[in-house]
N, C-alpha and C positions, 0 to 999 in steps of 0.2 A: 481882274479875272484872267486866269491863265488859260492858255491853249495847250492841251495835252495831246500826245499821240497815243492811239489805241490800236489794238489788233483784235479782230473778231475770231473767236475760237471755233465758230461754226463754219465760216467760209474762207478764213485767212485774210480777209480784206484789212489793209492798214489805212487809217484815216486820222485826221486831226479834228479836234472838237473844242470849242469854247465851253468851259465847265464852271458851273456855279456850285460852290460848296462841295459836298461829297457825292454829287450825282454821278452815275455811271451811264454814259450814253448807249443807245442801241446802234447797231451797225447800219450805216446808210445803204449798204448794198443788199442785205438780206433781212434787216429788221430784227436780228437776233439780239437778245440782251446779254449774251455771253461774250462780253468784251473785257479786255484788261489793258492797263496802262503799259506803255513801252518806256524803257529807260532811254532817254534822248541825250545825244551829245550836246553839250552847251558851249556857248561862246561868251567870253566876258572881256571887258576892256580894262587894261592896266595902263598906268602912266608909261608912255613910250610905245604902245602898240596893242594890238588885239591878240589874244591867246585863245586857241581852241583846245578843248579837252580832248584827250585821245579817245578814239572810238572804242578801243578794246577788241574790235573784231579782227584787226590785222596785227595786233600786238603793239604797234607804235606808229600810228599815222600822224601823231602830233609833232613829230620832228623828222629830220632827214638823217638817214644812216643808222638809226637805232642806238645812238650813244647818249641819249638824255636820261635823266633820272627816272622818268615815267616809263621807260622801256624795259625795266627789269622784270 
């Protein structure tokens, strides 16, 4: 059962929720049903270390100097 991040369209509250199936949770702050999933940065393990996916907000937070292939 995955935990998703949501944002409330009514009040702007961001929250995490354990979700079963295709349920869409109500906002815990204002109880509005107008919520949507946020795209979350992920992290995964590879042989030799942990790699974080770039967030996209700063262009290239996944490496230093902006010279990796994901910074294009």
